[in-house]
Structures are given as C-alpha cells and as structure tokens.
NUGUPA-336290 format. One record per residue (C-alpha): residue in one letter; x, y, z. Coordinates in steps of 0.25 Angstrom, whole numbers, plus 2048, in hexadecimal, padded with zeros to 3 digits. Layout:
<lomars>
AXYZ/...
</lomars>
This chain:
<lomars>
X463717E35/X45F710E44/X45070EE46/X44F712E54/X44070EE55/X445701E56/X44D703E63/X441708E6A/X43C6FDE6E/X4466FDE78/X447709E7C/X44470AE8C/X441719E93/X44871BE9F/X43A71EEAA/X442726EB6/X450730EB3/X459726EB7/X455719EB0/X45C71BEA3/X467712EA5/X45D706EA8/X45470AE9B/X45F70AE94/X4626FCE98/X4546F8E99/X4546FCE88/X4636F1E88/X45B6E6E8D/X44D6EAE85/X4566E9E78/X45B6DBE7F/X4496D7E81/X4486DAE8F/X4416E4E97/X4456E8EA3/X43F6F4EAB/X446700EAF/X4436FDEBD/X44A6EFEBD/X4586F7EB6/X4576FFEC0/X4586F9ECC/X4606EEEC5/X46A6FAEC1/X468701ECE/X46470CEC7/X46471AECF/X46172AED0/X46C72DEC7/X469720EBD/X470713EB9/X47E711EB9/X486709EAD/X48B6FFEB8/X47C6FDEBC/X4776FCEAE/X4816F1EAA/X47E6E9EB7/X4716E8EB4/X4736E6EA6/X47B6DAEAB/X46E6D7EB3/X4696D3EA6/X4716CBE9F/X4776D7E96/X4876D7E93/X48A6E4E97/X4986ECE92/X4986FBE98/X4A4703E94/X4A7712E8E/X4A8714E81/X4A871EE75/X4A0723E67/X4AC71BE62/X4A0710E67/X496712E5E/X4A170FE53/X4A1701E57/X4996F7E4E/X4986ECE57/X4906F3E63/X4836EBE67/X4786F6E69/X4706FCE72/X4796FFE7E/X47A70AE8A/X481716E8A/X483721E95/X47E72FE92/X48073CE97/X473743E92/X473752E8E/X47F753E95/X47A752EA3/X472744EA5/X479735EA5/X47072BE9F/X47071FE96/X46D71CE88/X46B70FE7F/X473711E73/X469706E67/X47170AE5B/X47D710E52/X47B718E46/X485720E3F/X48272FE47/X47A72DE51/X475720E5C/X46771DE60/X46571EE6F/X45C71AE79/X45D724E82/X452720E8F/X44D72DE92/X43E72BE8D/X43E73AE87/X44A735E7B/X448727E79/X44F721E6E/X45872AE66/X46272DE5B/X46C736E62/X47A73AE5B/X486733E5F/X48E742E60/X481746E6D/X482736E71/X493738E72/X48F744E7B/X48773EE84/X48E730E85/X49672CE91/X49C721E8B/X496717E93/X48F70CE8C/X489700E90/X4876F2E87/X47E6E9E8A/X47B6DCE83/X4746CEE88/X47C6C4E8D/X47C6B7E88/X4716B3E93/X4696C0E94/X4586BCE93/X44F6C8E8F/X4486CCE9C/X4396D3E9B/X4366D9EA9/X4256DBEAB/X4216E6EAE/X4116ECEB0/X40E6F1EA5/X4016FCEA3/X3F86F1EA0/X3FA6EAEAD/X3F56F7EB4/X3E56F4EAD/X3E26EAEB7/X3E26F6EC0/X3D56FCEB9/X3CF6EEEB6/X3D06F0EC7/X3C56FDEC5/X3BF6F5EBA/X3AF6F9EBF/X3B4709EC0/X3BC707EB1/X3AD701EAD/X3A570DEB2/X3AE717EAC/X3AE70FE9E/X39F70FEA0/X39E71EEA4/X3A5722E97/X39D718E8C/X39071EE93/X39572CE91/X39B72AE83/X38C725E80/X386730E83/X38E737E7B/X38B730E6E/X37E731E73/X37F740E73/X38573FE65/X379738E5E/X36F743E66/X37874CE5D/X375743E50/X365743E54/X364752E56/X36B756E49/X36274AE3F/X357749E46/X351751E52/X35475FE4C/X35075BE3E/X343756E42/X33F75EE4F/X33F753E58/X34375FE65/X33B754E71/X343748E6B/X351751E6D/X34F756E79/X349749E7E/X359743E7A/X360752E7E/X35B74FE8C/X35D740E8B/X36E745E86/X36D74EE91/X368745E9C/X37573BE94/X37F748E95/X37C74AEA5/X380739EA6/X38C73AE9E/X391744EA7/X38E73AEB3/X395731EAA/X3A273AEA8/X3A273DEB8/X3A1731EBA/X3AE72BEB0/X3B7734EB3/X3B4734EC4/X3B6724EBF/X3C3727EB9/X3C772FEC3/X3C4722ECE/X3CB719EC3/X3D9722EC3/X3D7722ED2/X3D8713ED4/X3E2711ECA/X3EB71AED0/X3E9714EE0/X3ED707ED8/X3FA70CECF/X400715ED9/X3FE711EE6/X403705EDF/X40D70DEDA/X413713EE9/X40F704EEE/X41C700EE3/X42370CEE8/X423709EF7/X4296FAEF4/X4346FEEEC/X4446FDEF2/X44B709EF8/X454707EEA/X44970CEE1/X44671AEE8/X45571DEE9/X45571BED9/X44A724ED6/X446731ED8/X439733EE0/X43173BED3/X43572FECA/X42C727ED4/X423731ED7/X41E733EC8/X41B726EC5/X40C72BECB/X40A732EBF/X40E726EB7/X40371EEBD/X3F9729EBC/X3FD726EAB/X3FB718EAE/X3EE71BEB4/X3E8723EAA/X3ED71CE9F/X3E570EEA5/X3D8713EA7/X3DA71AE99/X3DD70DE93/X3D1706E99/X3C7712E97/X3CB710E88/X3CC700E87/X3BD700E8C/X3B770CE89/X3BE715E7B/X3BE706E76/X3B0705E77/X3AC711E72/X3B4712E67/X3AD705E64/X39F70BE66/X3A1718E60/X3A8712E52/X39C709E51/X393715E53/X39A71FE49/X39C713E3E/X38D715E3E/X38B720E3D/X393725E31/X39D71AE2D/X3A7723E24/X3A772DE2E/X3AB721E39/X3B771CE2E/X3BD72CE2E/X3BC72AE3D/X3C471EE3F/X3CF724E33/X3D272FE3D/X3D4724E47/X3E2720E41/X3E672EE40/X3E3730E50/X3EC724E53/X3F672AE4E/X3F7737E54/X3F5730E61/X3FF723E60/X40972EE5A/X40A736E67/X40D727E70/X41C727E6F/X41E736E73/X414735E7E/X41B72AE84/X429732E83/X42373EE8A/X41B738E94/X428731E96/X42F73DE99/X425744EA0/X423738EA9/X43173AEAC/X435749EAD/X42A749EB8/X43173FEC0/X43C746EBD/X435753EC2/X42D74EECD/X43C747ED4/X442755ED4/X43675BEDB/X435752EE6/X443752EE7/X444760EE9/X439762EF4/X43E757EFC/X44C75FEFC/X44576CEFC/X44E770F09/X45B76DF01/X458775EF6/X454780EFF/X46177FF06/X469780EFB/X46278BEF3/X460782EE7/X452783EE6/X45278BED8/X45B77EED2/X451773ED8/X44677EED1/X44E77EEC3/X45176DEC2/X44176BEC6/X43E778EBB/X447770EB1/X43F763EB5/X433769EB6/X43476FEA8/X439762EA2/X42B75CEA7/X424767EA4/X428766E94/X427757E93/X419759E99/X416763E90/X41C75BE83/X412750E85/X408759E87/X40A762E79/X40C752E74/X3FE74FE78/X3F975BE74/X3FC75BE67/X3F874DE66/X3EA752E6B/X3EB75CE60/X3EC751E55/X3E1749E5A/X3D8754E5B/X3DB75AE4E/X3D874AE4A/X3CA74BE51/X3C5758E4A/X3CB752E3F/X3C2747E3F/X3B7751E42/X3B8758E37/X3BB74BE2D/X3AE746E34/X3A6752E31/X3AB755E22/X3A8746E1E/X39C744E27/X397751E20/X39674DE13/X39173FE17/X385748E1E/X38374FE0F/X382741E0A/X37873DE10/X37E731E16/X37E737E25/X378741E2E/X37D74EE32/X379749E41/X38173DE3F/X38E744E39/X38D74BE48/X389740E4F/X396737E48/X39E742E4A/X39A745E5C/X39C737E5B/X3AB737E58/X3B073BE63/X3AC731E6A/X3B4725E5F/X3C072DE5E/X3C2733E6E/X3C2724E73/X3C971FE67/X3D472BE69/X3D3724E78/X3D9717E73/X3E471BE6C/X3EA724E75/X3EA71AE7F/X3F6715E77/X3FE723E7D/X3F6722E8C/X3FA715E8C/X409718E88/X40A723E93/X405719E9D/X40D710E9A/X419718E9A/X41571CEA9/X41270AEAD/X42170BEA8/X425716EB2/X41F70EEBD/X422701EB7/X432705EBC/X42E707ECB/X4246FCECB/X42D6F3EC5/X4396F4ED0/X4346EBEDB/X42F6EBEEB/X43A6EAEF4/X4306E1EFC/X4326D3EFA/X4286CBEFC/X42F6BEEFF/X4396C5F09/X43C6B9F12/X43D6C2F1F/X42D6CCF23/X42E6CAF32/X4366D4F37/X4386CBF45/X4426C2F3C/X44A6CEF3A/X44E6D1F4A/X45D6CEF4A/X46B6D4F43/X46B6DCF39/X4786D7F2E/X4806DFF23/X4886D1F1C/X4926D6F11/X4886E2F0D/X48C6E9F01/X4826F4EF8/X4846FEEF0/X47A707EE7/X476702ED8/X4856FFED2/X48C708EDB/X498706EE5/X4976FEEF2/X48F708EFD/X4906FDF09/X49C6F2F07/X49D6E2F0E/X4956E9F1A/X4936DEF26/X48C6E2F31/X4846DDF3C/X4796E5F45/X4736DFF52/X4656DFF53/X4626ECF5D/X46F6F2F5B/X472700F59/X47C703F4E/X480711F46/X485710F3A/X48F71AF35/X498720F29/X49A72CF20/X490731F18/X48D727F0E/X49671AF11/X489713F11/X481711F1F/X473716F1A/X47570BF0F/X4796FFF19/X46E703F22/X466703F17/X4686F5F12/X4616F1F1F/X4546F5F1B/X4556EFF0C/X4546FDF05/X4606F9EFD/X4666EAEFF/X4736E5EFD/X47C6E7EF3/X4846DAEF9/X4836D3F06/X4756D2F0E/X46F6DAF1A/X46A6D2F23/X45E6D3F30/X45E6C6F3B/X4646BDF2F/X45B6C3F23/X4606CAF17/X4586D7F15/X4566D4F07/X44C6C8F0C/X4466D0F18/X4376D7F13/X43B6E5F12/X42E6EAF1B/X4336DEF27/X4416E5F25/X43D6F3F24/X4346F2F30/X4406EBF36/X44B6F5F34/X446704F32/X45170CF2A/X44F71CF2D/X457723F22/X45E730F24/X455739F1F/X44773AF27/X43A739F1F/X42F73DF26/X42173AF1F/X414746F1E/X40B740F29/X40A740F37/X41673EF40/X40E732F45/X40D72DF38/X41B72FF36/X421728F41/X41671BF3F/X41C71BF31/X42170BF2E/X41D708F3D/X411700F43/X40B6FCF4F/X40F70AF57/X40B70FF65/X40A71CF68/X414719F73/X41C712F65/X41B722F61/X420729F6C/X42D71FF70/X433720F60/X43272CF62/X437730F6D/X444727F6A/X446730F5E/X44473BF66/X439743F60/X42D73EF68/X42C74CF6F/X42F755F62/X42374FF5C/X419754F6A/X41D760F68/X418761F5A/X40A768F59/X40175AF53/X40E750F5A/X40F742F54/X401748F4B/X409751F45/X409752F36/X415752F2E/X419755F20/X422750F15/X42C74BF1E/X42A753F2A/X42F762F25/X42B767F34/X43475CF3B/X443760F3B/X44C754F34/X45074FF43/X44374EF46/X440747F3A/X44A73EF3D/X44673BF4B/X435739F47/X43C72CF3C/X444726F47/X438726F50/X431722F43/X43C716F42/X43A712F52/X42B711F4E/X42E706F44/X42F6F7F47/X43D6F7F43/X4476F1F4C/X4526F6F43/X453705F43/X45F70AF38/X45F71BF3B/X466720F2E/X46C72FF35/X45D730F39/X46473BF46/X46D742F3C/X46374FF3D/X46174FF4D/X46B756F59/X47474EF5F/X46D74EF6D/X460747F65/X466741F5D/X46E739F6C/X460739F73/X45A732F65/X465727F64/X467725F72/X457723F73/X459719F66/X463711F6C/X45B70CF78/X453705F6F/X4596F5F71/X44C6F0F68/X4516F7F5A/X45F6F5F52/X462702F4F/X46D706F42/X471716F42/X47871AF36/X47F728F3C/X48A732F38/X487738F47/X49272FF4E/X48C732F5A/X47F729F5A/X48B71DF56/X49071EF63/X48471AF69/X47F70EF62/X486700F64/X48B6FEF57/X493707F4C/X494703F3C/X49D70CF34/X49C70DF26/X4A6711F1D/X4A4712F0D/X49A707F0E/X4A26FEF17/X4A26FAF25/X4AE6FFF2B/X4AA6FFF3B/X4A16F8F44/X4A26FAF53/X49D702F5D/X4A2712F62/X4AD70EF6A/X4B2702F60/X4B370AF55/X4B9718F5C/X4C570DF62/X4C6709F51/X4CB716F4D/X4C4714F41/X4B771AF38/X4AF71CF43/X4BA721F4C/X4BD72BF40/X4AC730F3F/X4AD733F4D/X4B873BF4F/X4B5742F42/
</lomars>
C-alpha cells in the first residue's frame, strides 16, 4: 500500500493557469531539498500564456544541476523495476487540457499522482485512466554529482507584521476600546447576579435604580467605544491597503515586458483581493494576540473563581471546538485556492471581452463569448458556494457545541445550586460570562484557517514579488547625453522562449539623425527588432549598442527617455487631450504642444472639438477615429525628450494624403533619428535608408533607387 500522506510534503500547487509545468519541476526540486519559486522557474523555462514546453522544463532542470532524460514511452514503462521516482509526465487532461503530472509511486493497479491543480492535489489514479490521458512524454530528473540544494528566500506572512507595528498607536487604541467594552459587559453580567441574589430578595430598590442608571451610562460609553473601534479598524484597513496595494502596483510598474506578455490581465488584477485577505489576517492576528489572549486569561480566572467545577467542564469542551475548527483547515485551504484561481480566469475573460467588444459584435459572436463567461462564472459560483456551504457547516457545528455547553453548564450548575454550593445569580452570571471566554478563544483557534487563507494569498502575491524589477540601480549609463551617437546591432539573434529564432544574425548601423524604414512581410520580425532597442526584450545572442554602450548596461528610464517606441496599436488614457499629450514629457510649453500637433497634422481637428485641448477622453478615446488616435500618439512622442523615435505602423490608419503630410513633416526634423516600420512602401521611398527583413534576417539594405536596381526582394515588394 502507498502512504500518500508522506508525499504531500513535496506537493506544490500551481498559482496561475499556465503554471502546471513549473509547479511539477518545483516538486522535483523540493524532493531533493531545494525550494525555488514558481516565478523564478517561469522565467528560466520561458513560460507563456500557453504554458511551459517540455524543452523549457529540461533546459531549466539542467540549470539547477539536474540530470535530465526526455523520451516517449508506453505503459510498459511501469513494468520496469529500476525507474527513479518521482518524474514528470505530459498528459491531455479530460481530453482537452494539455497538462503535466508528477508520478510519485507505482502500485499494482494504480499510480500515485501529484496534479499541480490545487483542486486535485496528490491522488491515486488507476492505470487505465492514466493511460487514457498520457501523451507518452516522460521527463526523468535526478541530481548530478555537483547538485547543491537551493533555498530561495521569499517573504512570508510574518514579514508583513512591521506594517502593523507602523500603526502602533492605532492598534493600541483599538485594543483599548475592545478591553473597555469587555469590562462593561462583565459588569453587566455581575449586575444580573446582584439583581437575582441581592436586590430583588432584599427589596433594595434605590440601590438597584442607581446601579441601573450607572449601567445605562456605561452602555452609552460602550456604544461610543464600539463606534470608535469599528472606525479605527476601518482606518487601519485603509492604511494597510495603501501599504500593500500601492506597493504591489509600484512593483507591477517596474516589471519587465516579459511578465505581462506571459500572464493574463485577470491573473495580475486578482491579486488585489489576495492583498485584502492578508490585511484581514494581519488585523485579526494582532488583535487576537494582544486582546483575545489577555481576555481569555482574565475571564478564565474570573470563571474559575465563580465555580471550578463548571470551569473544568468548559475546558473539556475546548478540544471539541479545536477539532471542529482545525478539521476544516485543509478543506478551506484547497477551496480558497480553487476560488482565487477561478476568479482570476473569470476576470481575465471579462476584461478580454470588454476590450474586444467591437470584434465580438462585428463577428456576431456575443452568444459564443457569453457562453464562455457563463460557464466560467458558474464554475466560480460553484466553488464559492462550496466554500460557503463548508463554512456554514463548520459554523453550525460550533453553534451546536456552544448551545450544548450552555445546557450542560445550566444542568450541572442547577445541581450545584440545589446542593447550596452556588447561588442562582452566580450560575446566571457564570453562563453570561461564558461567552466572553469562549468567543475570544474561538477567535484564537480560528487564526489557523485565517492565517492559512492569508498564506495562500501571500504565496500568490509572492509569485509576482519574486519577479525582479527591470530597473537596475547599478546601471553604468544614467545620462541621456551619453547616448548621443549611432545605434548598432552586433550579430543579434532573438527567440521567444525556447522556440526558433525570430531574428538571426542581425548586423546594422543606424546613423544619428538618420531616417530609416524597416520593411518586410508580416511576421518577419520587424517589431521584435526595434523592441530590442528599448530593452522590452534582450537579445538571445549578440548585443545592441547606443553610442557604443550596450543597452543592457543602460538605465532603462534613461534609455526610454532617449528612444521612444510608439506601438502599432495607439493607446489613449482617460483624461484630457493635454494630459495625454504630456504623458512622459517634462518642461513643455504651449508652443511645443502646438508645434507637435501641427507636425502630426492633428492640431486643426483638436481645435474643432468643443473644449479643444481640454476635451476629456474616456478609456482609449472612443470619440476619436483610429487615425486621429495614431496622430495623437505621434504628437505625444514628439513632445517627449526622445532623440530617437520608433514609429511602428503608426500611419496605417491614415489616408494617403494625410500620411504623406505627416511623413513629410517628420522628415524635416533634422535633430531626430526616426525609424519607420511600414507596410506602405510610399514611406520607404522618402527615407534615407531602407532595411528589408525576411524570416528574421536582413536580406537587403540601401536607399530606394539602389534597391530597385538590384531587382531583389524589395523590388518584388514594390512591383507586387
């Protein structure tokens, strides 16, 4: 028999939808006492939106000194007796999802599988079912002779406590308000004891009236303290949100382009709800540690003084409470993971469909896209409902234990009263005070699932925080003046992930203030080539230099201040036209704005708007045409301090007359290097130089007349 519990110690769940491959590799590494973040493995394995290739896993494993062997096999593999477990297999899960498993052990009729999907985990799978899913690809990984375990440091939940202690005064006031409310509640319980045992039997109405009025005044203060505590808790939550959420946004802005092209938008934005879980857990933990613990100790002493027998009965019920609370811990962790992941998938789909609504409507595909979101939303609701149902079951069990305890206390207490060892008032007071002992104790026990939920959320946040900022503090070049000079490509190759080269052996010199057009068929590598200039991606081989400095050694803020890349799809942000134009600019005058807009041939059209430059634009400027947006982004680029402009198909939405005017205006700028990427060869004819790219290689280079005389690739493009 296989003891599957002993293998759960190496289990690592995937965080995002495309993480299954790297999660499997992380499990193999953990088996050999290494702890590496999924973010690090994603980067090394070149994971993208489709997932991780087998080659990516092999190459990454080799970087960690694992000896790897990859091949295709059949089920006879499991008849072998000298196989080294665990290993990774590639499967087609449920006949539609390409996925990876870790095979942990082999038994007679089944295999022990670690599925990175947290809703599955470590399970026994029949060999027949496995054979139906397995593609036959198997990856064996064992340590080399020079293998050394790696322990990556990452932030855990406890590392966030300094954020709480920054709000020391606020936390102190919250705890003080809660303590005062507890004291008032205890006093009201003793008022009940006095009422039953003293004031009613003795007829001391005057004393009773004074105490009642005093208690009413105390309840007024109790309400004030309650309001104050809730108000301060809201303030604390907001301050923690500022610290955690804004820190997350700041980190997001500093991440390289690779991060954004390999993750869905929803996966990134869903982390905000994760931060909220962490904030709730931090507040709960601090208040429980300082407040609930002290109340439990004080109330334990008070209850023991009231009656030791009843107090012992109360203590005997606590292990039952603990079993009910801790028994649900694993379930809650798994359901939390499921819910978070499902929410990320749903968010991604909604964002994607809203952004592509024009295409959806043009293709009459509203029903298709709705059904997709409908199924994802139903999946999310099912997981949320399962969580709520389990939470309700736990709550019902706790309520049953509590009511049963009250009955037992009153039952045993009544016998004690009958024996004359306790008064009725003392019994009622004990029963009333019992809640002030059990409730904070439950809060302390409840910290386990709360912290566990927060730990899952922290783990998801960690997978973003572990991705390093693209901005180097020790960059050699931090002044744009050092970059005045020529741009050169030296034997540059580039490939996405572990795929084929999309750029091969690129050698090119672009003179300062030159006007250059890069032409070629779609998918030939034109945009990729210029994105290397602004370090959106780094060359796989060779280097790109600006005035002799390698772009990898130039501070990226400096590099992008000197070289401005204007993408094919213009993006306009919500705000006024002026705010959009000034994005990325500094020390710009009104004359500069007018000049830039006139060069971009957009000035007259802005002036015809009711509020002119103060016209408010919504997200992506729906009131503007595609051509107007393109010209607005050209004007924005002209207002930036950049000496080099890369215009990637930015005139594709213009008519030929307007395009000619814009290009002619740009050609007159003698103080700027301008690189056009264009399908329309009319632009190429006006520039000083033309670079022709085909299948990632420069096949021709020269001006229009020279290339036409060659009767080569460029000639065929023009003629056709």
